[in-house]
PAPASE-884451 format. One record per residue (C-alpha): residue in three letters; x, y, z; residue number from 1. Coordinates in steps of 0.02 Angstrom, whole numbers. Layout:
// PAPASE-884451
   code        X        Y        Z   pos
    Ala        X        Y        Z   NUM
...
This chain:
// PAPASE-884451
   code        X        Y        Z   pos
    Met      468     1010     -558     1
    Thr      297      987     -479     2
    Leu      234      857     -358     3
    Gln       98      731     -392     4
    Val      -35      727     -258     5
    Ala     -139      580     -198     6
    Val     -253      554      -51     7
    Ala     -281      398       56     8
    Leu     -461      356       96     9
    Ser     -514      242      237    10
    Gly     -685      211      311    11
    Arg     -813       83      359    12
    Ser     -967      160      279    13
    Phe    -1075       45      174    14
    Ala    -1166      196       99    15
    Ala    -1115      216      -83    16
    Ser    -1155      401      -72    17
    Asp    -1017      427       58    18
    Trp     -886      353      -57    19
    Val     -952      442     -211    20
    Ser     -943      607     -116    21
    Ala     -766      578      -51    22
    Val     -693      519     -215    23
    Gly     -791      652     -307    24
    Gln     -699      786     -209    25
    Ala     -532      713     -260    26
    Asp     -591      699     -440    27
    Glu     -649      880     -448    28
    Ala     -483      937     -373    29
    Arg     -396      837     -511    30
    Leu     -289      740     -387    31
    Asp     -183      606     -468    32
    Phe     -259      459     -376    33
    Val     -345      399     -219    34
    Thr     -306      241     -122    35
    Phe     -440      139      -32    36
    Asp     -384       57      129    37
    Asp     -435     -122      170    38
    Lys     -384     -272      276    39
    Phe     -462     -439      316    40
    Gly     -489     -398      499    41
    Gln     -573     -231      466    42
    Val     -763     -219      462    43
    Gly     -810     -125      306    44
    Pro     -840     -140      119    45
    Asp     -716     -222        1    46
    Ala     -596      -91      -70    47
    Val     -592     -159     -247    48
    Leu     -781     -161     -255    49
    Val     -791       17     -185    50
    Ala     -670       75     -319    51
    Ser     -776      -10     -451    52
    Arg     -931       77     -383    53
    Val     -857      252     -396    54
    Ala     -768      224     -562    55
    Pro     -917      264     -675    56
    Val     -955      427     -583    57
    Thr     -778      497     -589    58
    Arg     -678      555     -739    59
    His     -498      596     -694    60
    Val     -435      526     -530    61
    Gly     -343      360     -522    62
    Leu     -421      224     -414    63
    Val     -300      117     -313    64
    Pro     -381       -7     -191    65
    Val     -286     -111      -64    66
    Ala     -299     -297      -97    67
    Thr     -209     -424       10    68
    Thr     -104     -559      -71    69
    Thr     -107     -666       87    70
    His     -252     -791       84    71
    Thr     -308     -723      -87    72
    Glu     -292     -811     -255    73
    Pro     -196     -703     -381    74
    Phe     -309     -761     -523    75
    His     -458     -680     -436    76
    Leu     -357     -523     -400    77
    Ser     -305     -508     -581    78
    Thr     -482     -521     -648    79
    Ala     -554     -399     -520    80
    Leu     -420     -269     -553    81
    Ala     -428     -290     -741    82
    Thr     -616     -264     -730    83
    Leu     -587     -106     -628    84
    Asp     -469      -43     -763    85
    Trp     -602      -73     -896    86
    Ile     -739       11     -793    87
    Ser     -629      163     -756    88
    Gln     -560      172     -933    89
    Gly     -380      152     -882    90
    Arg     -374      230     -708    91
    Ala     -349       73     -602    92
    Gly     -209       28     -484    93
    Trp     -176      -96     -344    94
    Gln      -94      -71     -175    95
    Val      -19     -237     -123    96
    Arg      -33     -287       60    97
    Val       17     -440      160    98
    Ser      -58     -505      321    99
    Ala       39     -583      463   100
    Asp     -107     -570      585   101
    Pro     -158     -741      656   102
    Ala     -335     -675      685   103
    Glu     -351     -636      500   104
    Ala     -288     -809      456   105
    Asp     -420     -882      573   106
    Leu     -556     -789      478   107
    Leu     -522     -899      327   108
    Gly     -458    -1054      416   109
    Arg     -356    -1106      265   110
    Arg     -183    -1110      343   111
    Ala      -73    -1047      484   112
    Pro        5     -873      470   113
    Leu      165     -862      368   114
    Gly      329     -787      426   115
    Phe      399     -625      354   116
    Asp      504     -705      218   117
    Asp      365     -820      160   118
    Leu      238     -679      161   119
    Phe      342     -577       41   120
    Thr      393     -725      -65   121
    Glu      208     -761      -87   122
    Ala      170     -578     -121   123
    Ala      307     -566     -251   124
    Asp      240     -722     -337   125
    Ala       64     -652     -331   126
    Val      119     -491     -415   127
    Glu      208     -590     -550   128
    Val       56     -702     -580   129
    Val      -60     -551     -591   130
    Arg       56     -463     -713   131
    Arg       69     -618     -823   132
    Leu     -119     -642     -823   133
    Trp     -146     -461     -877   134
    Asp      -30     -498    -1023   135
    Ser     -108     -667    -1064   136
    Trp     -223     -583    -1191   137
    Glu     -132     -485    -1324   138
    Asp     -210     -316    -1362   139
    Asp     -282     -374    -1529   140
    Ala     -345     -544    -1468   141
    Ile     -528     -497    -1497   142
    Ile     -557     -499    -1685   143
    Lys     -748     -518    -1705   144
    Asp     -725     -595    -1877   145
    Val     -901     -621    -1944   146
    Ala     -841     -706    -2103   147
    Thr     -754     -846    -2010   148
    Gly     -866     -844    -1856   149
    Arg     -718     -814    -1741   150
    Phe     -733     -693    -1596   151
    Ile     -558     -721    -1525   152
    Asp     -393     -759    -1609   153
    Arg     -340     -905    -1501   154
    Asp     -159     -880    -1553   155
    Lys     -165     -714    -1459   156
    Leu     -210     -797    -1293   157
    His      -69     -870    -1191   158
    Tyr      -47     -994    -1050   159
    Ile       60     -912     -916   160
    Asp      115    -1081     -844   161
    Phe      174    -1008     -679   162
    Val      242    -1132     -552   163
    Gly      300    -1065     -385   164
    Glu      311    -1112     -203   165
    His      137    -1045     -164   166
    Phe       45    -1044     -331   167
    Thr       30    -1146     -488   168
    Val      -70    -1050     -617   169
    Lys      -96    -1101     -797   170
    Gly     -205     -961     -863   171
    Pro     -250     -874     -973   172
    Ser     -358     -741     -891   173
    Ile     -546     -737     -918   174
    Val     -541     -546     -938   175
    Pro     -459     -464    -1090   176
    Arg     -300     -364    -1064   177
    Pro     -337     -204     -967   178
    Pro     -337      -35    -1058   179
    Gln     -173       13     -973   180
    Gly      -98     -156    -1013   181
    Gln      -30     -158     -837   182
    Pro     -128      -61     -706   183
    Val      -15       30     -583   184
    Ile       45      -75     -436   185
    Ala       97        7     -272   186
    Ala      153      -44      -99   187
    Leu      181       40       69   188
    Thr      358       10      129   189
    His      449       47      290   190
    Gln      607      -52      258   191
    Ala      724     -105      119   192
    Gln      664     -285      121   193
    Val      499     -228       45   194
    Trp      567     -133     -105   195
    Glu      698     -267     -130   196
    Arg      567     -406     -133   197
    Leu      415     -325     -216   198
    Asp      437     -262     -394   199
    Val      300     -130     -403   200
    Asp      281       38     -491   201
    Val      251      152     -341   202
    Tyr      316      145     -164   203
    Phe      231      239      -22   204
    Val      362      286      107   205
    Thr      353      371      276   206
    Pro      497      495      298   207
    Ala      504      608      449   208
    Asp      587      753      358   209
    Val      670      805      196   210
    Asp      836      721      238   211
    Ser      757      552      274   212
    Ala      651      569      116   213
    Ala      808      597       12   214
    Thr      894      449       95   215
    Ile      748      334       53   216
    Val      736      395     -127   217
    Arg      921      358     -156   218
    Gln      895      177     -103   219
    Ile      749      141     -220   220
    Pro      780      109     -406   221
    Ala      764      270     -506   222
    Ala      631      199     -622   223
    Lys      510      182     -476   224
    Lys      395      320     -412   225
    Val      411      366     -228   226
    Phe      268      450     -136   227
    Ala      290      516       41   228
    Asp      144      486      159   229
    Val       88      629      272   230
    Val      -58      629      394   231
    Ala     -141      799      378   232
    Phe     -246      898      503   233
    Leu     -289     1063      417   234
    Asp     -378     1216      487   235
    Asp     -384     1403      462   236
    Asp     -269     1423      612   237
    Gln     -130     1310      675   238
    Glu     -192     1306      855   239
    Thr     -357     1227      804   240
    Ala     -269     1100      695   241
    Ile     -150     1052      835   242
    Arg     -295     1034      956   243
    Arg     -386      918      835   244
    Arg     -229      816      808   245
    Gly     -218      782      994   246
    Ala     -110      632     1032   247
    Thr     -121      558      857   248
    Thr       24      445      812   249
    Ser       61      363      647   250
    Asp      195      273      548   251
    Ala      196      428      437   252
    Ala      236      608      481   253
    Val       88      695      564   254
    Phe       59      875      512   255
    Ala      -58      999      596   256
    Gly      -75     1175      531   257
    Thr     -145     1281      392   258
    Pro     -149     1235      207   259
    Ala      -16     1368      174   260
    Gln       97     1291      307   261
    Leu       77     1118      232   262
    Ala      120     1190       62   263
    Asp      278     1261      142   264
    Leu      323     1088      207   265
    Leu      294     1005       38   266
    Ala      399     1137      -48   267
    Arg      543     1091       68   268
    Trp      519      906       31   269
    Glu      508      925     -158   270
    Pro      698      933     -188   271
    Ser      719      764      -99   272
    Gly      673      673     -260   273
    Ile      502      611     -211   274
    Ala      378      602     -355   275
    Gly      233      654     -247   276
    Val      141      647      -83   277
    Arg       -2      540      -22   278
    Leu     -101      638      105   279
    Arg     -195      542      238   280
    Pro     -338      653      301   281
    Gly     -347      662      490   282
    Asp     -536      652      474   283
    Ala     -672      685      345   284
    Thr     -658      874      362   285
    Asp     -475      864      316   286
    Leu     -516      785      148   287
    Thr     -619      939      108   288
    Ala     -479     1052      168   289
    Ile     -355      960       56   290
    Thr     -462      970     -100   291
    Arg     -541     1141      -72   292
    Asp     -403     1238       17   293
    Leu     -233     1153       -4   294
    Val     -242     1111     -189   295
    Pro     -270     1293     -244   296
    Val     -119     1346     -140   297
    Leu      -10     1210     -217   298
    Arg      -67     1260     -392   299
    Glu      -35     1444     -358   300
    Arg      142     1406     -301   301
    Gly      177     1291     -448   302
    Leu      195     1138     -337   303
    Phe       50     1044     -416   304
    Thr      -13     1045     -595   305
    Pro     -165      939     -638   306
    Ser     -124      811     -771   307
    Thr     -217      800     -935   308
    Ala     -170      616     -956   309
    Thr     -315      495     -974   310
    Thr     -237      342     -892   311
    Leu     -154      323     -722   312
    Arg        7      255     -799   313
    Glu       20      408     -910   314
    Arg      -20      525     -766   315
    Leu      122      452     -663   316
    Gly      244      456     -807   317
    Leu      263      267     -813   318
    Pro      317      186     -977   319
    Val      195      103    -1095   320
    Ala      167      -76    -1038   321
    Val      226     -187    -1181   322
    Asn      142     -358    -1179   323
    Arg      273     -489    -1139   324
    Tyr      193     -609    -1263   325
    Ser      187     -485    -1408   326
    Pro      304     -485    -1558   327
    Glu      370     -316    -1498   328
    Ala      428     -393    -1334   329
    Ala      503     -543    -1423   330
    Asn      606     -429    -1535   331
    Ala      660     -312    -1396   332
């Protein structure tokens, strides 16, 4: 069994060339996907728009931007992410995030911050609304029938009629169903309440070692993909890497050493049951070290095999997304 490898990108640059360069490195290394960090209180470009910018100039890597459910309408999220999936030809994903920060609530001035339970109730509803909207067009809804003058088969568009505590959404979407049907949805989780409340495809977890990784994997439903987050400082010698790491702290394990030593660590973690790792570069030089130096070592040791799949769902081994409104779903 091999590991899937992703990389987490964060930054405040408004220069498209910086993002094209960074994602291009991941694409050339044939990493499985990249995530784009974002939060309301952070000065920087919008993650979904950055992913859309780099989509046409990449070919393989999945593109998974953070988008916050708090203070954001799920209808707008669904259309933006569906558009990203079309632009990337089936390589889109979405990392769900909530915001409990009062300062972020003040930026919008729409309401007071929610408590933990309400935040995740709202997030769970938002995920459900987005999923329903992606399905609100059946795959063959666009018919382009010249003889009858019909562009769309209206019987193939569906009202989602969602009524919840935080949203009431009728639908349908204004964007046709994405190429993947359902782009991949992910979430970072540090506690059971998150994976018990948010029904997503991929969970990013933060184990300290192989034993804690195995413990987490056992608690999460087997159908879900679990990626372990690791902050990576990589150099030709361990002493330099440790010096660059300094006093860095993180919610995830912080590694400082050579690419070969990190490969050793990942080999020890692989039997824990994790599907893959999401590497958080310590700085920009570490992204290059991951793509140029670590990936060849992982490939040589049989720990990473680049996928030939064309969509992110296929690359991660997720099942085909059957449209809930299709005859196939009705007969299932």
